[in-house]
C-alpha angles and dihedrals in degrees: 000000000000123000113267126234089253091053092048089051090052090052090054089052090051091051091052090046090053091055090051093049092049089050091050091049091053092051096048125108104246091221090066096088095169095057091043090053092051092048093047091054091051091047091053092050095046093037093059091063093043094051092046089051091051091051090046091055091049092053092048090051091050090052091050091050091056089066089073093062102030092099092057105106093204093054099036096099092049092046092052092050094046093047090051091053093045092049091052089051091047091052091051091050092048091051092049092048092049089050093052092045094051112116113260121255110223088237097048094102095051126111116240146219108226113204120190121185133178111245128179118352109060118230093000090059090052091049091051090048085060091049092052091046091055090046092057092041091055091045090053089051091052090053094043092244123152111248118196127176110228102179139343144178113206126214114233094232095042143297126037138296085205137351131181125197134182113221122192132180142083116341094340095155092047091055098041107032094095092053090080118110141053116327114199124204126198116191145118108268118228088240093056106100096183094055093242116164111244124206120205138156141225126194121221124196123187113197122184115231109257123209120226091250091056096063130023120220118187109221087218088065092060130089108196121194132176127208140166113280117239122235145171092258136253120070093345097065108112110230095188133067093256099136115098132208118190122190119194099211100202094051099028091230112153124197123187122187127180101153097109127057089223116084090207093055092047090051091050091051092046091053091050091052091045092053090050093049093046091049091050091047091052091047091051091049089054091048092050089051092049097041099032111234102356112166122258121258101273101015118207098311093250116150096246094061095068124147093182137019127207109200109188097186091058095035084233137143117192125187106205096199092066097022093231128137132202121199099208102080093154092057093045092053087049088064101271092135102135097095090050094045094045090053092051094047093049094050105031106035095086096043 
């Protein structure tokens, strides 16, 4: 997966841009904090590619230097091991560079609503929905994103039937947009006495946050209801009708929010989720028209519609869209998603 001529040309442009930015920074009046802030942000963005390219060249040089000692019988075993490590590092750097050089999607900088729902598989699907939720929550922490639970419906034996989170930060949609689809898990449930492998599915939807001006909703098309929020009891039981359910009559989309104790805040959140779902629905309708009968974002949740498989017995995660596997499932579920996401961005962004 070597860098293409077009990508190498882009890197040269970034290097030139970095020299220009550094020159601008030197000529700035240090009392102009606003301009300094803007320049520093640009330098960080451009600098990431430049520093990765510098590291890439060093690794390539180290691989080339090994050629001078590869015929030495005494060192051959060490050379083979070192080359293997360097080639892995080179591959990682290439993937990261390709990701950063991928053309921007206009929505890449948007915040998102992440919706996770149990699909086929009963309680085990709900439990894995909880596992995926924690995976994305930890990934958000690693990237310093803000992660806020919007709504959820717990499963009595563990996990969630459905959970919705709002994630905000830098390039959230760019990093998460390819997570949408059916995620299949293969493992032996704790409740399975015979040790039989169980297969279940979870659907993931990633919806960019949509501003009011981007989509028009006629208030006459909305049915708004309030009800008393449920709770586990004690001081957290809501004694007022603060929960909100909004039905968009033309589309049939229903959004219920009971996260906040304020009815006004719940209504505001519900409208944000509704805008995102309506926008996604309209986008899918356009795609179906352009690509005939292309399937909707998360499909039906049936096992055959998988985009990714998590096989616990083999400690393996496989993404079927790029036909690549990673053998560190435990680390991936702990939020180490960057290698997976970088691979998807580099191979799927231009499709």
